[in-house]
N, C-alpha and C positions, 0 to 999 in steps of 0.2 A: 416542447421547447423550438419543434420545428416550426408549428406553427405560430409561435412567437417571434420568429426569427431572433432566439438568442443563443441558438447553438453555433459553434463556431468550427473549424475545419478539426479532424474531416466530417464529413456530412454524406449522406445523411447518420443521424446519431443512433438507429435503431441497431441493436445486439453489440454496443460496446458502450465503456464509461465515456458518457454523453462530456465533450468539452464545451466550455460556456462563456458566454459575457462574463467578465468581471472575475475571471480565472485567477489573473494577476494580483488583482486588488484582495482578494480571497488568501493569496499567498502571502503578500505582505502582511495581513493580518496575523496568519499564524506565526511568522518570523517575530513579531512581537510579543510573543505567550512566553513564559518562563519554561514551558516545556520544552520549547525550541531552544530557547539560550543556553538552558542548563544541559542541552543532551550534546553526546560526542558521536554516536554513532546514530543513524536515521536511516530507517528502511522505508524506501516510498514505491509507490506501484508505478509501472512504466507506462500506465496510461498520457494521452495529451493533456487533460485538464491539470495535471498534477507537474506538467514541466517545470512550471516557474518555481517550485517547491523543490524540483530535485536541482536547478539553477542557484535557489537560495541556499541551499544545504551547502554545497560545494562552494559558493561564495562567503561564506561564513566559515569556512575552513574545517568543516564537521565531515566524517564519511560517512558515504552515501552507501548504503546497500539497495541494488535495487532485483529483484525477480526477472527473468528474460521472458518474454512474451510465452505463456502457456506454460512457463517454468520448462521449455525444451532444453533450455542449457543451464538449467539453474539458478543459480544467483550470481550478480557481479557485485564487485565492491570498488568505488572508486573512492581514491585517496586525492584530496583537493593539491596534496603537493606535488601532483603527476599531471596535473592538470592546467594548463598555461591559461593565467587569466584570459585572455583574448578567444580564447576555445570552450569557456564555460559553458555557454550557450548549447553550442553543438553536443557538448558531453553530456549534458541534460537530455539529450533525445536518445532513442533505441540505437541507433546508428551509432551515436558518439559514444554511447556507454560502452557498446563493445569495443570500441577502439580506444577508448582511455582506461576502461575498467578492465579487471582480470577476472576470469570466472574462477569462483572460491569452491573449494571442497567444502563439504558441510562439516568435516572436522575443524576448519580453520574459520569457520563464519565466527565474528565477533557478539559480543553480549549489545544488542539491541536498546537504546534507551527511548527513543517515539517510533513509532509507526504511523503512518500515511497512507488510508487506502482511499481509493477512486470509489464511487458510488451512482448508482442510477438513482436511487432514493434513499432519504434517511427520515426517519421519525424523532418528534422531542423526546422522547424516552430511550432513545440510542437504538433504536433495533434498524436494520441497515439492509439492504438488496443492493446486490452486484449484478454484474449483467449476464449471472447465470452457470458460468463454469464451475464456480467455487473455487478458485485460484487462489483469493485473498485468504479463505479459510485453510486452506492446505500449506499457503505459506507460513500464517501465524502458527499452524499446527505442528509444522516444521520446527519451527522456534522454538515452540514451547515444549517440544519432546526433548531436545536438545539444551532445555534450560537457560535458552539465551533470552526470554523474555518470560515475566510471571504477571501474576492477576494486576502487580500495578504499574506495569508499563502501559504508561496513556496511547490511544489509538485515536487518530483524528482522521478528520475526513474535509475535504473542499466542495462544495457544491453549489449551485446555485439555488437561489428562495424558494423556485418553483419547485425542487428537488426535496424540501422539508415539508414532511407531512406529518398529521396527527399521530398516527398508527398504521402501524404495519406487519402482518402476521411473522411470527418466526420460527424457525426450527431449531433444532438442539446443536447441529452444528455451525448455528450463523455467528459471526463476531460481531460483540454490538461496539459502538462508538463511544467514547467519552466526552470528545468534543466535535462539534459540529462549527465550521467557519465558512461562512457566506460572503459576498461581497459586502454586505450591509451589515452582519453582525455576529458574533460569537455566541454560541449555544453551548453551555456544559448543561450535560445531559442527564448527569447523576444517575446513568442505568441501573438498573436492577436487573437487567438479563444475565444471565450465568455467560463466564467468558470458557470456551471449551477450554479442556486441560491438556489437549494434542490430537492427533489423527483420529479421526473415528473410523479405525481400521475394517470394524465391519462393513463399512461401506465402500471402501476400496477395491475395486475390482483389478480383474488382472490386465487389461487394457490400460487402465489408469496406472499401472504399473510399467507397462510398456513406453506408454505415451510420455510419463514423468519419471526420467531416470532417477532424480534426485529422491522421491519417495520410494522406489524400488530399492537404493543403497539404502536410505533411513531404515526400511525394513528388514534388510539384511545386517546391520548395525545392530539394531533391537535383539535379532535373534542371535546375535554373536555374543552379547553379553548376560 
């Protein structure tokens, strides 16, 4: 993406979900799908290429749930009724989300109707590679543990065409995607990869619990029941 100059700010794109030329068009295509139109609550990752989607969620008067970077401060929820029309673009940034959103306790998270994730690469059969931190998997795992999403909750991603590959190796904790949207097309993956049913607690370290307070809170909640 750097070599072909199709990457956008922030650059270089290494070690991040890469922003790309055409991200706005991909967001527009997603906005036209029934999974978006029918959704009341949409969870969108906080990365740059999905900013147009976060803005679309708010401008269409839907509730936006967005994780804070590296889940350091858990999840934020943005109610479009609390965001002035003039501030929709700013509210869809990380800084704006902290200003117009509110940090929400795990017990107050709403059911989510659509999940949008950022990707480094995806395959035609629904496999996905992120930037390596596993945060999308943890976020979806938390929502699954809380019964706020299920097997049928659609998971979409927006990427550039060069990020779509034939095959990608997967691991058991990886989340597959149902729909890939590029600036040029919409791909229904009809993925057969199993969707994780929650957090893989055997892979959670003490450092992860310290670094991700909501994960520690979830573990405490699970042990209390």
